[in-house]
Structure formats: structure tokens, C-alpha cells
C-alpha positions, 0 to 999 in steps of 0.5 A, spaced: 198 859 311 203 863 314 203 860 320 203 853 317 209 856 313 213 858 320 211 852 323 214 848 317 221 852 317 221 851 325 220 843 324 226 843 319 230 847 322 230 843 328 231 837 324 237 840 321 240 841 328 238 834 331 242 831 325 248 835 325 255 832 327 256 837 333 250 833 337 251 826 334 255 822 340 256 817 334 260 822 330 263 825 336 266 819 341 270 821 347 277 822 345 282 816 346 289 816 345 293 810 347 300 813 347 298 816 354 297 809 357 304 807 354 309 811 358 314 809 364 313 806 370 311 812 375 310 817 370 303 817 371 303 817 379 300 824 380 294 823 375 293 816 379 293 819 386 290 826 385 283 828 382 286 834 378 285 831 371 282 824 372 276 824 377 275 816 376 279 809 375 277 803 371 282 797 373 282 792 367 283 785 369 285 780 364 287 773 365 288 767 362 283 762 362 284 758 369 288 763 372 283 768 374 285 772 381 281 771 387 275 776 389 278 777 395 285 779 392 281 784 387 277 787 393 283 788 397 286 792 391 280 796 390 280 798 398 288 800 397 286 805 391 280 808 395 285 809 401 291 812 397 288 815 391 282 821 390 277 819 385 271 822 387 267 819 382 269 812 383 273 806 382 271 800 378 273 793 376 271 789 369 274 783 368 275 778 362 279 772 361 283 770 355 286 764 351 293 762 354 298 766 349 302 759 350 309 763 350 311 761 357 316 763 360 314 770 358 319 776 357 317 783 358 317 784 351 312 779 350 308 781 356 308 788 352 305 785 346 300 781 350 297 788 353 297 791 346 293 785 343 288 785 348 287 791 352 280 795 350 281 801 355 285 807 355 284 814 359 279 818 356 277 825 358 276 825 366 277 817 367 284 813 368 285 806 366 290 801 369 291 794 365 292 788 370 294 782 367 295 775 370 299 770 366 299 762 366 307 762 366 313 764 369 317 770 368 324 769 363 328 772 369 326 767 374 332 763 377 334 757 380 334 761 387 329 766 386 322 767 382 318 773 379 311 774 382 309 780 378 312 786 375 310 794 373 312 795 366 308 802 364 305 808 367 298 804 368 300 797 367 303 791 371 303 783 370 302 778 376 305 771 374 299 768 377 302 761 375 308 762 380 304 765 385 299 759 386 305 754 386 307 758 393 301 758 396 295 754 399 299 748 401 301 746 408 306 751 411 305 756 405 301 763 405 294 763 403 293 765 396 289 771 396 294 774 401 300 773 397 295 776 391 294 782 395 301 783 397 304 783 390 298 786 387 299 792 391 306 792 391 307 792 383 301 798 383 306 801 389 311 802 383 306 805 378 304 810 384 311 812 383 314 808 390 320 808 391 323 814 388 320 812 382 316 818 379 314 820 386 319 824 390 322 822 396 320 826 403 325 823 407 331 819 405 328 811 405 330 808 398 334 802 399 341 803 395 342 795 395 335 795 391 333 801 388 326 803 388 324 800 394 323 802 401 329 800 406 323 799 412 323 791 412 315 791 414 313 796 408 310 794 403 315 796 398 321 792 401 324 788 395 322 782 398 315 783 396 316 781 389 320 775 389 318 769 391 324 767 396 322 772 400 315 774 400 313 768 405 317 772 411 313 778 409 306 775 410 308 771 416 303 774 420 297 773 416 296 780 414 299 783 407 304 789 409 302 795 409 306 802 406 310 805 412 309 812 414 315 815 410 311 812 403 305 815 405 308 821 406 311 821 399 304 819 396 301 825 400 306 830 397 305 827 390 297 828 391 294 822 394 291 821 401 
């Protein structure tokens, strides 16, 4: 009888332990604080570049229906990240579409509101998350002589004006679409990585004083015309997306990157 009682007591004890809040994953979700993804552009450069805090990265790609970025451009983006950041647990991409917000031309404030209403992924314990939005309209800052192709506006957020980009590509004498997408995406993410002098310290004097936060080297990915419709054609005329120059790479390496 004592043995039966002892066994019963053990079973009851295990039952209590297995139902405790400390061991229940439903009652202990991974801590998520959206505020960490709503900081100034460039302020998370070291977190993105190094593996000191975050071991993996997720790219949440959200596009308006009909304006999905090409698979080639997204693959090129992941390759760019792999070549410049330390994320031993990998870099993954999740993609989904949303209906048109119907607000084109978009102000920066409207782009922020779209993110706040639709973003589902945020930094957690050891995973950093990036938001990439592909819009069905143009920027409100477009003029008669130049158009904005993309903007990095938070520490882990950027927008690509896909409708504008499509209008500049794939016609005779115009750049290939995926080439143009790759250039603009990686340029904007360069700003999120703190280039040039935007959270990642300069290791040499190569910031363009006439176009702040851009590189002075005309062949560098971070040259100012990579995000402006009027000048990007010259940068991709060779048929390949521009690369970071040695000075920008040195900046990233000094801030924890490859």
C-alpha cells in the first residue's frame, strides 16, 4: 500500500510540474518588443553585421499584389547579406502580398503607417528581422526631373517604389528589371548597415559632401545615383549591379561585418 501511495504521489507531482507556467511554451512566448524595430536608420548596423547579439536574420518581404519583386533580385539580396554579415544560424525570407493601400503617391508617413499596420515579424531573442515593402505607386518626393526608387527609413525597414522601378526597366535601351531591383535593394540596405557615415563609422574620408550619407566613388554601390531614377542607368550600364567599394567594405568590417 505504501508503494502504491508513493507511486501515486510521484505521478501527481509530475503532473503538477508538467502543467506549471514555467514549462508551458504557450504561457511563455518569446519576448518581442516592436520598439526595437522603430529606431533611426543605421542605428542597428552592428546588430545586423555581427553575431554578437543576433545569430540569424529574417527578411519579411511584403508587396502590393501585382508588384512582387523578382526571385532573382531577392536571391541576390540574400547573397549580398551573406557576404557582408555574420549570421551563423542563417538568413531566411518570407514573402506575402497585401491589397493596394491606394494612397499613391506615398509620403514617408504613409509608408510608416503601412508598415505599422502590416508588419508581423519583429526582433526576438537572437533573431533580427527586416521589413521590405514593395509599393504599387511612387514617392511623393518625385519631381519632373528625378524619381525616388527606394528609401531606408528605419533601422530595419526600407521601401522600394516598385511601380516606378518597373517603368524604368525591361524596355529597349532600359536596364533589366532584376538588375535594377538588385541595385536599389542593396543600396537601401547599405544605408541600414550604416553606410555612408550613417551609424557605421568612416575608416577613411569617402563621404560625398554634396550628397551626405553616400560614397564619393562613382562606381560604388553607395554612390548617390543608385537610388535616383535619373542616374541609376549609368551605374548598371555594364550589365551587372554595382558593388561596394573597398572603403565601404572597410567601414562594415570595422563595425562587425565581413
